[in-house]
C-alpha positions as CSV (number, residue, x, y, z in Angstrom):
1,X,-93.3,82.7,-79.6
2,X,-94.8,84.2,-82.6
3,X,-92.8,86.1,-85.2
4,X,-92.2,89.8,-84.6
5,X,-90.2,92.1,-82.4
6,X,-90.5,92.4,-78.6
7,X,-89.8,95.1,-76.1
8,X,-89.3,93.5,-72.8
9,X,-88.4,94.2,-69.2
10,X,-86.2,92.0,-67.1
11,X,-85.8,92.3,-63.3
12,X,-84.0,90.8,-60.4
13,X,-85.7,88.7,-57.7
14,X,-86.0,91.7,-55.4
15,X,-87.6,93.7,-58.2
16,X,-85.1,96.6,-57.5
17,X,-83.7,96.5,-61.1
18,X,-85.7,97.2,-64.3
19,X,-83.9,96.5,-67.6
20,X,-85.6,97.4,-70.9
21,X,-84.5,95.6,-74.1
22,X,-85.7,94.8,-77.6
23,X,-85.3,91.5,-79.5
24,X,-86.7,89.5,-82.4
25,X,-86.5,86.2,-80.4
26,X,-87.9,86.7,-76.9
27,X,-87.5,83.1,-75.7
28,X,-83.8,83.0,-76.8
29,X,-83.0,86.4,-75.3
30,X,-84.6,85.6,-72.0
31,X,-82.7,82.3,-71.9
32,X,-79.5,84.2,-72.5
33,X,-80.3,86.5,-69.5
34,X,-81.2,83.6,-67.3
35,X,-78.0,81.8,-68.2
36,X,-75.9,85.0,-67.8
37,X,-74.8,84.7,-71.4
38,X,-75.5,88.4,-72.0
39,X,-72.6,90.3,-70.3
40,X,-73.4,93.8,-69.0
41,X,-76.2,95.3,-66.9
42,X,-78.5,92.3,-66.6
43,X,-75.7,89.9,-65.7
44,X,-74.1,92.4,-63.2
45,X,-77.4,93.0,-61.4
46,X,-78.8,89.4,-61.8
47,X,-81.9,90.6,-63.8
48,X,-83.1,87.1,-64.9
49,X,-86.9,87.5,-64.6
50,X,-89.1,88.5,-67.5
51,X,-91.8,90.7,-66.0
52,X,-93.2,92.5,-69.0
53,X,-93.2,92.3,-72.8
54,X,-95.0,93.8,-75.8
55,X,-94.9,92.6,-79.4
56,X,-95.0,94.5,-82.7
57,X,-94.4,93.5,-86.3
58,X,-92.3,96.6,-87.0
59,X,-88.7,96.7,-85.9
60,X,-88.6,100.5,-86.0
61,X,-91.7,100.7,-83.8
62,X,-90.1,98.3,-81.3
63,X,-86.9,100.4,-81.1
64,X,-88.9,103.6,-80.7
65,X,-90.9,102.0,-77.9
66,X,-87.7,100.7,-76.2
67,X,-86.3,104.2,-76.2
68,X,-89.5,105.6,-74.9
69,X,-89.7,103.2,-72.0
70,X,-86.0,103.7,-71.2
71,X,-86.8,107.4,-70.8
72,X,-89.6,106.8,-68.3
73,X,-89.3,107.0,-64.6
74,X,-89.2,103.8,-62.6
75,X,-92.7,104.6,-61.2
76,X,-94.1,105.0,-64.7
77,X,-92.6,101.8,-65.9
78,X,-94.0,99.9,-62.8
79,X,-97.4,101.3,-63.5
80,X,-97.3,100.0,-67.1
81,X,-96.0,96.6,-66.0
82,X,-98.6,96.2,-63.2
83,X,-101.5,96.7,-65.7
84,X,-100.8,93.2,-67.1
85,X,-98.6,91.7,-64.4
86,X,-99.8,93.1,-61.0
87,X,-97.7,90.8,-58.9
88,X,-94.5,91.3,-61.0
89,X,-94.3,87.5,-61.6
90,X,-91.6,86.0,-63.8
91,X,-93.5,85.5,-67.1
92,X,-90.9,83.2,-68.5
93,X,-92.0,80.4,-66.0
94,X,-95.7,80.6,-66.8
């Protein structure tokens, strides 16, 4: 992955859970979620699939975007995600 900051969305296999996070190392962070090394929401709800991410060079912009997405309704998040990932596939396996 290129340098920068990432806002990402993790989900469970059933796609009933949407978790929004931010990181500077997307591959490492996704691996932590998949291996259940990140205790908390994603571990508890088995959110191990990366279904969306965006990249920026500005950490403050990434944090603002994360907060923005977290404030959105589920429907609005899904609409955004489906623009680039219409079948909600796990992007970490492609």
